[in-house]
C-alpha positions as CSV (number, residue, x, y, z in Angstrom):
1,M,0.0,0.0,0.0
2,A,3.0,2.3,0.5
3,S,3.4,2.5,-3.3
4,I,0.0,4.2,-3.6
5,D,1.3,7.2,-1.6
6,S,3.9,7.9,-4.3
7,K,1.4,7.8,-7.1
8,P,-0.2,10.9,-8.7
9,Q,-3.5,11.9,-7.1
10,I,-5.1,11.8,-10.6
11,L,-5.0,8.0,-10.5
12,M,-7.2,7.9,-7.4
13,Q,-9.5,10.5,-8.9
14,N,-9.8,8.4,-12.1
15,A,-10.6,5.4,-10.0
16,L,-13.4,7.4,-8.3
17,V,-14.8,8.5,-11.6
18,R,-14.7,4.9,-12.8
19,A,-16.4,3.7,-9.7
20,R,-19.2,6.2,-9.8
21,M,-19.7,5.8,-13.5
22,C,-19.9,2.0,-13.3
23,E,-22.4,2.4,-10.5
24,G,-24.3,5.0,-12.4
25,L,-24.6,2.8,-15.5
26,A,-25.9,-0.1,-13.3
27,K,-28.5,2.2,-11.7
28,L,-29.5,3.6,-15.1
29,K,-30.4,0.1,-16.3
30,Q,-31.8,-0.8,-12.8
31,L,-29.4,-3.7,-12.5
32,P,-29.1,-5.5,-9.1
33,D,-26.3,-4.7,-6.8
34,P,-24.9,-1.4,-8.2
35,D,-22.5,-1.3,-5.2
36,S,-20.5,-4.2,-6.8
37,F,-20.2,-2.1,-10.0
38,F,-18.9,0.7,-7.9
39,T,-16.3,-1.7,-6.4
40,V,-15.2,-2.9,-9.8
41,G,-14.7,0.7,-11.0
42,L,-12.8,1.7,-7.8
43,F,-10.5,-1.3,-7.9
44,S,-10.0,-1.2,-11.6
45,M,-6.9,1.0,-11.2
46,L,-5.3,-1.0,-8.4
47,D,-2.8,-2.6,-10.8
48,S,-1.5,0.9,-11.8
49,L,-1.6,2.1,-8.2
50,M,0.2,-0.9,-6.8
51,D,2.6,-1.8,-9.7
52,A,1.3,-5.4,-9.7
53,S,-0.9,-7.5,-11.9
54,M,-4.6,-7.2,-11.3
55,E,-4.8,-11.0,-10.7
56,S,-2.2,-11.0,-8.0
57,I,-3.9,-8.1,-6.2
58,V,-7.5,-9.3,-6.3
59,K,-7.2,-13.1,-6.0
60,P,-6.3,-13.0,-2.3
61,L,-9.1,-10.5,-1.5
62,P,-12.5,-11.6,-0.2
63,L,-14.3,-10.5,-3.3
64,S,-17.2,-12.2,-5.1
65,A,-16.4,-14.2,-8.2
66,E,-18.3,-11.7,-10.3
67,I,-16.1,-8.8,-9.1
68,V,-12.9,-10.8,-9.6
69,D,-14.0,-11.8,-13.1
70,A,-15.0,-8.3,-14.0
71,L,-11.6,-7.0,-12.9
72,I,-9.5,-9.7,-14.5
73,D,-11.4,-10.7,-17.6
74,R,-13.8,-7.7,-17.9
75,S,-16.7,-10.2,-18.0
76,G,-20.2,-10.0,-16.7
77,G,-22.3,-6.9,-16.3
78,A,-19.7,-5.0,-14.2
79,G,-17.0,-5.9,-16.7
80,A,-19.2,-4.6,-19.6
81,A,-19.7,-1.3,-17.6
82,L,-16.0,-1.0,-17.0
83,N,-15.2,-1.6,-20.7
84,C,-17.7,1.2,-21.5
85,V,-16.1,3.5,-19.0
86,C,-12.6,2.8,-20.2
87,A,-13.7,3.4,-23.8
88,Y,-15.2,6.7,-22.8
89,E,-12.0,7.8,-21.1
90,A,-10.0,6.9,-24.1
91,C,-12.4,8.5,-26.6
92,R,-12.9,5.2,-28.4
93,W,-16.4,6.2,-29.3
94,A,-17.2,3.1,-31.3
95,D,-16.7,1.1,-28.1
96,V,-18.7,3.3,-25.8
97,N,-21.8,1.2,-25.2
98,F,-23.5,-0.5,-22.3
99,L,-26.7,-2.4,-22.7
100,D,-28.2,-0.1,-25.3
101,V,-27.9,3.0,-23.2
102,P,-27.8,6.0,-25.6
103,R,-24.4,7.5,-25.8
104,E,-25.8,10.9,-24.7
105,E,-26.9,9.2,-21.4
106,I,-23.5,7.7,-21.0
107,G,-22.0,11.1,-21.4
108,K,-24.3,12.5,-18.7
109,V,-23.3,9.7,-16.3
110,Y,-19.6,10.5,-17.0
111,L,-20.0,14.2,-16.3
112,E,-21.9,13.6,-13.1
113,S,-19.3,11.0,-12.1
114,F,-16.5,13.4,-12.8
115,A,-18.0,16.2,-10.8
116,W,-18.7,13.8,-7.9
117,A,-15.1,12.4,-8.0
118,L,-13.6,15.9,-7.9
119,D,-15.7,16.7,-4.9
120,A,-15.0,13.4,-3.2
121,S,-11.2,13.6,-3.8
122,S,-10.8,17.2,-2.6
123,G,-10.1,15.8,0.9
124,L,-7.5,13.3,-0.3
């Protein structure tokens, strides 16, 4: 965990944006357990923050199989949401999709998530 302290704060802010956006997409489609989508988004940058493979980080943690699969293989609903979020971040517009949510709605979720993450990270 000490390696996280030496990382740029923007990595943690990006993790917060991803977390809120994954959760927001799940809520938009009224999917069960949007909290797990939040967790996937939040943990999605642990490999960059800890300079280790995602698998080596999450396998020992007490996480559900769905969360682990979403983080390692980008599978399941949370994995699909994370793929959408990462595509949005990278401006890969052709890949920005999640369960037929209109791209404009995805953009709104991103902007709301970004604003929330800035506010949430102001105390970090």
